[in-house]
Z-matrix of the N, CA and C atoms (Angstrom, degrees):
N
C 1 1.446
C 2 1.525 1 107.98
N 3 1.295 2 116.36 1 131.92
C 4 1.457 3 120.27 2 -179.34
C 5 1.525 4 109.55 3 -76.20
N 6 1.325 5 113.35 4 166.36
C 7 1.465 6 119.30 5 -178.01
C 8 1.524 7 110.97 6 -63.48
N 9 1.332 8 117.93 7 -43.19
C 10 1.458 9 120.45 8 179.92
C 11 1.530 10 111.09 9 -67.17
N 12 1.323 11 117.30 10 -33.39
C 13 1.463 12 120.95 11 176.81
C 14 1.520 13 111.61 12 -67.15
N 15 1.340 14 115.96 13 -39.82
C 16 1.458 15 120.94 14 179.21
C 17 1.523 16 110.66 15 -64.29
N 18 1.347 17 115.95 16 -48.91
C 19 1.467 18 119.22 17 -178.97
C 20 1.525 19 111.15 18 -67.24
N 21 1.307 20 117.80 19 -32.05
C 22 1.467 21 120.87 20 175.42
C 23 1.518 22 111.21 21 -64.48
N 24 1.332 23 116.63 22 -41.55
C 25 1.465 24 120.57 23 178.99
C 26 1.524 25 110.97 24 -67.15
N 27 1.327 26 117.02 25 -42.38
C 28 1.464 27 120.70 26 178.67
C 29 1.526 28 110.27 27 -63.43
N 30 1.314 29 116.50 28 -41.40
C 31 1.464 30 121.05 29 178.06
C 32 1.519 31 110.90 30 -61.86
N 33 1.314 32 116.88 31 -43.26
C 34 1.467 33 120.82 32 179.43
C 35 1.518 34 111.17 33 -63.03
N 36 1.335 35 117.55 34 -40.33
C 37 1.469 36 121.17 35 179.22
C 38 1.529 37 110.14 36 -63.49
N 39 1.325 38 117.18 37 -44.68
C 40 1.462 39 119.97 38 179.39
C 41 1.533 40 111.81 39 -66.36
N 42 1.326 41 117.39 40 -36.61
C 43 1.465 42 119.98 41 177.68
C 44 1.521 43 111.06 42 -64.60
N 45 1.318 44 117.10 43 -43.47
C 46 1.464 45 120.84 44 178.87
C 47 1.527 46 109.82 45 -65.22
N 48 1.318 47 118.03 46 -42.20
C 49 1.468 48 121.01 47 179.05
C 50 1.528 49 110.38 48 -63.59
N 51 1.322 50 117.55 49 -40.42
C 52 1.460 51 120.93 50 179.57
C 53 1.514 52 112.50 51 -65.49
N 54 1.336 53 116.56 52 -44.99
C 55 1.471 54 120.77 53 178.62
C 56 1.521 55 110.17 54 -64.54
N 57 1.315 56 117.65 55 -40.03
C 58 1.467 57 121.44 56 178.65
C 59 1.522 58 110.54 57 -62.89
N 60 1.324 59 117.22 58 -45.00
C 61 1.462 60 120.61 59 179.87
C 62 1.524 61 110.96 60 -62.87
N 63 1.324 62 117.41 61 -41.96
C 64 1.469 63 120.12 62 179.39
C 65 1.525 64 110.98 63 -66.32
N 66 1.325 65 117.53 64 -40.87
C 67 1.464 66 120.46 65 -179.78
C 68 1.522 67 111.17 66 -65.78
N 69 1.343 68 117.03 67 -44.29
C 70 1.461 69 120.20 68 178.52
C 71 1.532 70 111.03 69 -65.21
N 72 1.313 71 117.08 70 -38.88
C 73 1.462 72 120.13 71 177.02
C 74 1.516 73 112.01 72 -63.94
N 75 1.330 74 117.22 73 -40.52
C 76 1.458 75 121.67 74 178.27
C 77 1.523 76 110.58 75 -63.68
N 78 1.315 77 116.15 76 -47.14
C 79 1.467 78 120.31 77 179.90
C 80 1.529 79 110.22 78 -63.24
N 81 1.317 80 117.19 79 -43.30
C 82 1.465 81 120.38 80 178.09
C 83 1.521 82 112.48 81 -62.03
N 84 1.327 83 116.92 82 -40.15
C 85 1.466 84 120.44 83 178.79
C 86 1.519 85 110.97 84 -65.68
N 87 1.320 86 117.25 85 -40.20
C 88 1.467 87 120.62 86 177.88
C 89 1.529 88 110.41 87 -63.15
N 90 1.340 89 117.15 88 -45.14
C 91 1.465 90 120.92 89 179.89
C 92 1.524 91 110.51 90 -61.68
N 93 1.331 92 117.88 91 -45.58
C 94 1.462 93 120.29 92 179.32
C 95 1.523 94 111.97 93 -64.86
N 96 1.317 95 116.93 94 -37.00
C 97 1.463 96 120.07 95 179.12
C 98 1.524 97 110.96 96 -66.24
N 99 1.314 98 116.91 97 -41.19
C 100 1.469 99 120.18 98 179.34
C 101 1.526 100 110.60 99 -67.55
N 102 1.326 101 117.13 100 -40.93
C 103 1.473 102 120.43 101 179.79
C 104 1.517 103 112.27 102 -65.03
N 105 1.332 104 118.26 103 -36.08
C 106 1.464 105 120.18 104 -176.62
C 107 1.528 106 112.56 105 -94.03
N 108 1.330 107 117.72 106 3.04
C 109 1.461 108 121.08 107 -177.81
C 110 1.528 109 111.44 108 -61.43
N 111 1.331 110 116.83 109 -41.02
C 112 1.492 111 119.25 110 -178.26
C 113 1.506 112 111.89 111 -85.76
N 114 1.352 113 118.66 112 -6.93
C 115 1.466 114 121.10 113 -177.01
C 116 1.520 115 112.36 114 -111.02
N 117 1.309 116 117.65 115 39.31
C 118 1.461 117 119.18 116 179.07
C 119 1.514 118 110.06 117 -72.55
N 120 1.314 119 116.39 118 146.91
C 121 1.455 120 122.03 119 -178.98
C 122 1.520 121 108.14 120 -98.19
N 123 1.308 122 114.93 121 125.26
C 124 1.458 123 120.01 122 176.31
C 125 1.518 124 108.55 123 -125.98
N 126 1.296 125 115.23 124 152.68
C 127 1.465 126 119.91 125 176.76
C 128 1.516 127 108.27 126 -138.14
N 129 1.294 128 114.92 127 159.07
C 130 1.455 129 120.26 128 177.39
C 131 1.519 130 108.32 129 -75.81
N 132 1.326 131 117.37 130 123.50
C 133 1.465 132 119.51 131 179.82
C 134 1.533 133 110.64 132 -62.02
N 135 1.319 134 114.65 133 138.83
C 136 1.464 135 118.75 134 179.04
C 137 1.522 136 108.79 135 -137.90
N 138 1.305 137 115.78 136 168.02
C 139 1.451 138 121.07 137 178.90
C 140 1.533 139 110.87 138 -65.42
N 141 1.317 140 116.22 139 -33.46
C 142 1.466 141 120.43 140 178.11
C 143 1.534 142 110.64 141 -63.91
N 144 1.331 143 116.45 142 -43.59
C 145 1.464 144 119.80 143 178.18
C 146 1.518 145 111.31 144 -61.73
N 147 1.335 146 116.80 145 -41.56
C 148 1.462 147 120.91 146 178.95
C 149 1.520 148 110.84 147 -65.06
N 150 1.320 149 117.41 148 -38.65
C 151 1.466 150 121.76 149 178.81
C 152 1.529 151 110.79 150 -66.33
N 153 1.314 152 116.94 151 -42.80
C 154 1.467 153 120.60 152 178.10
C 155 1.532 154 109.88 153 -62.61
N 156 1.321 155 117.04 154 -42.77
C 157 1.456 156 120.67 155 178.11
C 158 1.529 157 110.91 156 -62.26
N 159 1.317 158 117.66 157 -42.18
C 160 1.466 159 121.26 158 178.88
C 161 1.528 160 111.19 159 -62.75
N 162 1.321 161 117.16 160 -39.73
C 163 1.470 162 120.71 161 178.91
C 164 1.524 163 110.74 162 -66.73
N 165 1.319 164 117.15 163 -41.14
C 166 1.467 165 120.95 164 178.42
C 167 1.530 166 110.30 165 -63.33
N 168 1.328 167 117.11 166 -42.95
C 169 1.464 168 120.72 167 178.06
C 170 1.520 169 110.61 168 -63.09
N 171 1.312 170 117.75 169 -42.25
C 172 1.468 171 121.47 170 178.80
C 173 1.524 172 111.20 171 -62.89
N 174 1.313 173 117.33 172 -44.71
C 175 1.469 174 121.07 173 179.73
C 176 1.529 175 110.31 174 -63.44
N 177 1.330 176 117.92 175 -43.67
C 178 1.467 177 120.63 176 179.31
C 179 1.518 178 111.77 177 -63.98
N 180 1.339 179 116.21 178 -37.92
C 181 1.465 180 119.85 179 179.22
C 182 1.520 181 110.80 180 -65.45
N 183 1.326 182 116.97 181 -45.42
C 184 1.469 183 120.74 182 -179.78
C 185 1.523 184 110.62 183 -64.21
N 186 1.322 185 117.25 184 -43.08
C 187 1.463 186 119.92 185 179.56
C 188 1.527 187 111.58 186 -65.43
N 189 1.320 188 117.33 187 -41.87
C 190 1.452 189 120.63 188 178.51
C 191 1.526 190 111.29 189 -63.03
N 192 1.323 191 116.25 190 -44.06
C 193 1.463 192 120.74 191 179.12
C 194 1.525 193 111.05 192 -62.78
N 195 1.327 194 116.69 193 -47.18
C 196 1.469 195 119.25 194 -177.77
C 197 1.523 196 111.48 195 -66.65
N 198 1.327 197 117.50 196 -34.60
C 199 1.462 198 120.26 197 177.45
C 200 1.521 199 110.86 198 -67.14
N 201 1.329 200 116.96 199 -40.86
C 202 1.465 201 120.19 200 178.14
C 203 1.525 202 111.18 201 -64.17
N 204 1.332 203 117.46 202 -41.55
C 205 1.462 204 120.72 203 178.53
C 206 1.524 205 110.29 204 -65.62
N 207 1.327 206 116.92 205 -39.36
C 208 1.465 207 120.10 206 179.90
C 209 1.526 208 111.69 207 -66.89
N 210 1.322 209 117.48 208 -39.92
C 211 1.459 210 120.69 209 -178.98
C 212 1.519 211 111.22 210 -71.37
N 213 1.344 212 116.75 211 -47.47
C 214 1.459 213 120.19 212 -174.69
C 215 1.518 214 113.12 213 -89.09
N 216 1.314 215 118.15 214 -18.54
C 217 1.459 216 121.50 215 177.55
C 218 1.518 217 114.31 216 78.85
N 219 1.323 218 117.72 217 11.53
C 220 1.469 219 120.53 218 -178.93
C 221 1.524 220 109.00 219 -155.85
N 222 1.335 221 115.28 220 149.85
C 223 1.459 222 120.41 221 178.68
C 224 1.528 223 109.54 222 -67.08
N 225 1.330 224 117.75 223 147.98
C 226 1.469 225 120.18 224 -176.56
C 227 1.520 226 113.53 225 -58.68
N 228 1.312 227 118.82 226 -36.53
C 229 1.457 228 120.01 227 -178.39
C 230 1.526 229 112.39 228 -74.98
N 231 1.320 230 118.33 229 -13.29
C 232 1.467 231 121.36 230 176.85
C 233 1.530 232 111.29 231 -94.14
N 234 1.319 233 117.58 232 -17.21
C 235 1.461 234 121.98 233 -177.53
C 236 1.529 235 111.11 234 -61.98
N 237 1.319 236 117.84 235 -39.85
C 238 1.464 237 120.62 236 -179.73
C 239 1.519 238 110.62 237 -63.18
N 240 1.322 239 117.62 238 -34.35
C 241 1.458 240 120.23 239 178.82
C 242 1.525 241 111.66 240 -67.04
N 243 1.309 242 116.30 241 -34.97
C 244 1.462 243 120.21 242 -177.14
C 245 1.527 244 113.08 243 -78.44
N 246 1.315 245 117.58 244 -22.61
C 247 1.456 246 119.55 245 -175.90
C 248 1.527 247 113.44 246 -106.72
N 249 1.331 248 117.72 247 -1.24
C 250 1.464 249 117.93 248 -178.86
C 251 1.525 250 109.55 249 -72.70
N 252 1.330 251 117.96 250 141.01
C 253 1.471 252 121.39 251 -177.64
C 254 1.522 253 112.60 252 -61.08
N 255 1.334 254 117.21 253 -37.37
C 256 1.464 255 119.61 254 -179.79
C 257 1.523 256 110.89 255 -60.85
N 258 1.326 257 116.17 256 -44.52
C 259 1.457 258 119.89 257 -178.96
C 260 1.528 259 110.97 258 -65.41
N 261 1.318 260 117.09 259 -40.05
C 262 1.459 261 119.85 260 179.82
C 263 1.525 262 110.97 261 -63.08
N 264 1.336 263 116.82 262 -40.87
C 265 1.464 264 120.58 263 179.42
C 266 1.517 265 110.22 264 -66.38
N 267 1.353 266 116.74 265 -44.71
C 268 1.466 267 119.65 266 179.66
C 269 1.528 268 111.36 267 -63.33
N 270 1.321 269 116.56 268 -40.65
C 271 1.466 270 119.91 269 179.85
C 272 1.521 271 110.76 270 -65.06
N 273 1.323 272 116.99 271 -41.45
C 274 1.464 273 120.36 272 178.42
C 275 1.525 274 110.68 273 -64.89
N 276 1.333 275 116.73 274 -40.92
C 277 1.467 276 120.08 275 179.38
C 278 1.521 277 110.91 276 -66.92
N 279 1.317 278 116.62 277 -40.53
C 280 1.462 279 120.51 278 179.13
C 281 1.519 280 110.33 279 -65.84
N 282 1.327 281 117.24 280 -38.68
C 283 1.456 282 120.95 281 177.89
C 284 1.517 283 112.07 282 -64.38
N 285 1.325 284 117.06 283 -37.05
C 286 1.464 285 120.96 284 178.98
C 287 1.523 286 110.95 285 -70.05
N 288 1.334 287 117.15 286 -33.03
C 289 1.464 288 120.92 287 179.59
C 290 1.522 289 111.34 288 -73.46
N 291 1.307 290 117.92 289 -38.59
C 292 1.466 291 120.44 290 -176.90
C 293 1.518 292 112.54 291 -80.48
N 294 1.331 293 117.71 292 -21.10
C 295 1.463 294 121.48 293 -179.34
C 296 1.526 295 109.80 294 -127.44
N 297 1.330 296 118.06 295 74.96
C 298 1.472 297 118.09 296 -179.63
C 299 1.520 298 112.87 297 -66.13
N 300 1.336 299 118.29 298 -23.16
C 301 1.473 300 120.57 299 178.89
C 302 1.527 301 111.16 300 -66.46
N 303 1.323 302 117.31 301 -33.44
C 304 1.452 303 119.55 302 -175.82
C 305 1.519 304 111.45 303 -65.66
N 306 1.333 305 118.75 304 -34.76
C 307 1.459 306 119.87 305 178.40
C 308 1.523 307 110.93 306 -70.04
N 309 1.309 308 117.31 307 -32.69
C 310 1.465 309 119.13 308 176.68
C 311 1.512 310 112.14 309 -70.26
N 312 1.341 311 116.89 310 -38.27
C 313 1.459 312 120.82 311 179.56
C 314 1.521 313 110.56 312 -64.54
N 315 1.343 314 117.19 313 -38.13
C 316 1.447 315 120.08 314 -179.23
C 317 1.525 316 111.33 315 -69.36
N 318 1.366 317 117.17 316 -30.91
C 319 1.438 318 120.12 317 -178.85
C 320 1.516 319 112.18 318 -75.69
N 321 1.330 320 117.89 319 -24.11
C 322 1.465 321 121.12 320 -177.75
C 323 1.474 322 112.70 321 -77.07
């Protein structure tokens, strides 16, 4: 068996396994959804439930915001200032004015 034939066969096996897994998962999800359709859990809405939901939303918002600031290193409302073309041009021009030696070094 040639190398391309071997990899073709392995690829076909993985494709069949993937399609089978997706089909079985779909069928299983449909069966579980039909079985639990008549057993939905409902509760009487209360002010306590609304308060708990508001606290969960607040906590998720704060965590999402802090994670974004930690990953990107800047607050979201400041990001637009750092990436705008006008600001980049002004910063480059200001850098060239404050460091005239650097432009000479680059030309040499």
